[in-house]
C-alpha positions as CSV (number, residue, x, y, z in Angstrom):
1,M,9.8,-0.6,1.1
2,E,6.8,-1.9,2.9
3,I,4.4,0.4,4.8
4,S,2.2,-1.0,7.5
5,H,-0.3,1.8,7.7
6,G,-0.7,5.5,7.4
7,H,-0.1,6.8,10.8
8,M,3.1,9.4,10.0
9,D,5.6,7.6,12.2
10,H,5.3,5.0,9.6
11,S,4.5,6.7,6.3
12,G,5.5,10.4,6.9
13,S,8.7,10.3,4.8
14,A,8.1,7.3,2.6
15,V,7.3,9.1,-0.7
16,D,10.5,11.3,-0.2
17,L,12.7,8.1,0.5
18,A,11.2,6.2,-2.4
19,K,11.9,8.8,-4.7
20,K,15.5,9.5,-3.2
21,H,16.5,5.8,-3.5
22,G,14.3,4.7,-6.4
23,A,12.3,2.2,-4.4
24,T,8.7,1.3,-4.6
25,I,6.2,1.3,-1.8
26,V,4.2,-1.9,-0.9
27,A,1.0,-1.3,1.0
28,I,-2.5,-1.7,1.2
29,H,-4.1,-0.7,-1.9
30,E,-5.8,2.4,-0.5
31,L,-2.4,3.9,1.0
32,A,-0.5,2.6,-2.0
33,E,-2.8,4.8,-4.3
34,H,-2.1,7.9,-1.9
35,F,1.6,7.6,-2.2
36,E,1.2,7.2,-6.1
37,S,-0.8,10.4,-6.2
38,Q,2.5,12.0,-4.6
39,G,4.5,10.8,-7.2
40,A,6.0,7.5,-5.9
41,S,6.2,4.0,-7.6
42,T,3.8,1.9,-5.7
43,I,2.2,-1.6,-5.7
44,G,-0.8,-2.0,-3.8
45,M,-1.8,-5.0,-2.1
46,G,-4.8,-6.7,-0.3
47,K,-4.4,-8.9,2.8
48,G,-3.8,-12.6,2.1
49,G,-2.0,-11.5,-1.2
50,T,1.8,-12.7,-2.2
51,L,4.0,-10.3,-4.2
52,H,7.1,-12.2,-5.8
53,R,9.8,-9.6,-6.2
54,D,13.6,-9.4,-6.5
55,G,13.8,-13.2,-4.9
56,L,11.4,-12.3,-2.1
57,E,8.0,-13.5,-1.3
58,I,6.1,-10.7,0.5
59,T,2.8,-11.7,2.2
60,M,0.4,-9.1,3.3
61,V,-1.3,-10.1,6.6
62,D,-3.6,-8.7,9.1
63,A,-2.7,-6.5,11.8
64,R,-5.2,-4.9,14.7
65,H,-4.7,-1.2,14.7
66,S,-5.7,1.9,13.0
67,S,-4.6,3.8,9.8
68,S,-5.1,7.3,8.8
69,L,-3.1,9.9,6.8
70,D,-2.8,12.7,9.7
71,M,-2.0,15.2,7.4
72,N,-5.3,16.9,7.4
73,Q,-8.0,17.4,9.9
74,P,-9.8,15.4,10.1
75,P,-7.4,12.5,9.3
76,I,-8.0,10.7,5.9
77,Y,-8.6,6.9,5.8
78,A,-5.8,5.2,4.6
79,G,-6.9,1.3,4.2
80,E,-6.7,-1.2,7.0
81,P,-3.5,-1.6,8.7
82,A,-1.3,-4.7,7.9
83,G,1.6,-7.0,8.4
84,F,4.1,-8.6,6.1
85,V,5.8,-12.1,6.2
86,V,8.8,-12.1,4.1
87,K,10.5,-15.0,2.9
88,C,14.2,-14.7,1.2
89,E,15.5,-16.6,-1.2
90,D,17.5,-18.8,1.3
91,G,14.2,-19.7,2.9
92,F,14.7,-17.6,5.9
93,T,11.3,-16.1,6.8
94,F,10.4,-13.0,9.1
95,Y,7.4,-11.6,10.2
96,F,7.0,-7.6,10.5
97,A,3.8,-7.0,12.5
98,G,3.3,-3.5,12.2
99,D,1.7,-1.6,15.0
100,T,-0.9,-4.4,16.2
101,C,-2.2,-6.0,19.4
102,V,-1.9,-9.6,19.6
103,F,-4.6,-11.4,18.0
104,G,-5.3,-15.4,17.5
105,D,-4.5,-15.5,14.0
106,M,-0.9,-15.2,14.9
107,K,-1.1,-19.1,15.3
108,I,-2.3,-19.2,11.7
109,I,0.8,-17.1,10.3
110,A,3.0,-19.1,12.2
111,E,1.3,-22.4,10.7
112,L,1.2,-21.2,7.3
113,Y,4.5,-19.2,6.9
114,E,6.8,-20.6,9.8
115,P,8.7,-17.3,10.5
116,Q,12.0,-17.4,12.4
117,L,12.4,-13.9,13.4
118,A,9.7,-11.6,14.6
119,F,9.5,-7.9,14.7
120,L,7.0,-7.0,17.2
121,P,5.7,-4.0,18.8
122,I,5.8,-3.6,22.4
123,G,5.4,-0.1,23.6
124,D,2.0,-0.5,25.0
125,H,-0.3,2.2,25.0
126,Y,-1.0,2.6,21.1
127,T,0.1,-1.1,20.4
128,M,0.6,-4.4,22.5
129,G,2.6,-4.5,25.7
130,P,5.2,-6.8,26.8
131,K,2.8,-9.1,28.4
132,E,1.0,-9.4,25.1
133,A,4.0,-9.5,23.0
134,A,4.9,-12.5,25.0
135,Y,1.9,-14.3,24.1
136,A,2.3,-13.3,20.3
137,I,5.6,-14.8,20.9
138,R,4.3,-18.1,21.9
139,L,1.6,-18.0,19.1
140,L,4.1,-17.5,16.8
141,G,6.6,-20.0,17.6
142,V,9.4,-17.5,17.0
143,K,12.9,-18.1,19.0
144,H,14.3,-14.6,17.6
145,V,12.5,-11.4,18.4
146,V,13.2,-7.7,17.4
147,P,11.1,-5.1,19.6
148,M,9.9,-2.4,18.1
149,H,7.7,0.9,18.6
150,W,8.9,1.4,22.1
151,G,10.7,3.9,24.3
152,T,10.6,6.8,21.6
153,F,8.1,8.9,24.1
154,G,6.8,8.5,27.3
155,L,3.6,6.7,26.8
156,L,5.6,3.7,25.1
157,T,6.6,2.0,28.6
158,G,7.2,-1.4,27.1
159,T,11.0,-2.5,27.3
160,P,12.7,-5.7,25.7
161,E,13.7,-6.8,29.4
162,A,9.8,-6.7,30.0
163,V,9.3,-8.8,27.2
164,R,11.9,-11.4,28.3
165,L,10.3,-11.7,31.8
166,A,6.7,-11.9,30.6
167,S,8.1,-14.7,28.0
168,H,9.7,-16.7,30.9
169,P,10.4,-19.8,30.7
170,N,10.9,-19.9,27.0
171,P,14.3,-21.7,26.4
172,G,16.4,-20.4,23.3
173,L,14.3,-17.1,23.2
174,R,16.4,-14.2,22.0
175,V,15.1,-10.8,22.2
176,Y,17.2,-8.4,20.9
177,D,17.7,-4.9,22.2
178,L,18.6,-2.6,19.0
179,E,20.2,0.7,19.2
180,P,20.0,3.2,16.3
181,G,22.9,2.7,14.0
182,V,24.4,-0.3,15.8
183,P,24.4,-3.4,14.3
184,F,23.1,-6.6,16.0
């Protein structure tokens, strides 16, 4: 399982889940070391590195956010936030942006890895909002987007519909409305 950064909404149950399911946690080096100290199997990486595992190519890429373990006061530094580009055995490639704002190097991600699907945060306040996500979609050149990090509490006001509106016109773009437990 890939963990993009240390904030509790992304890493809080990672160790328990990894132990329960025999999974290995892939994360930025500092965060992986923390998880390993908690008894999880880990692989630490640095941005730009690629892990070849189980038929996948997992490349760690940049993300612009913060990263700390919120368990203690003050929070503990957990390495830099990251995103991941995953290339499957059949060549299908997706980009998981983590919690990030839009940034110009998304164009480099598009050129180097050619993702067909992007998981993008759209909530606003703590990540990019719909307007910035629409710009990220243009930079990435993707036609399939799964919005994430939205609607779970009041400050996260972005919606998939707002992303669609901000992306118009973009013929062929599909922004998926996912609901927990409902396949798409």
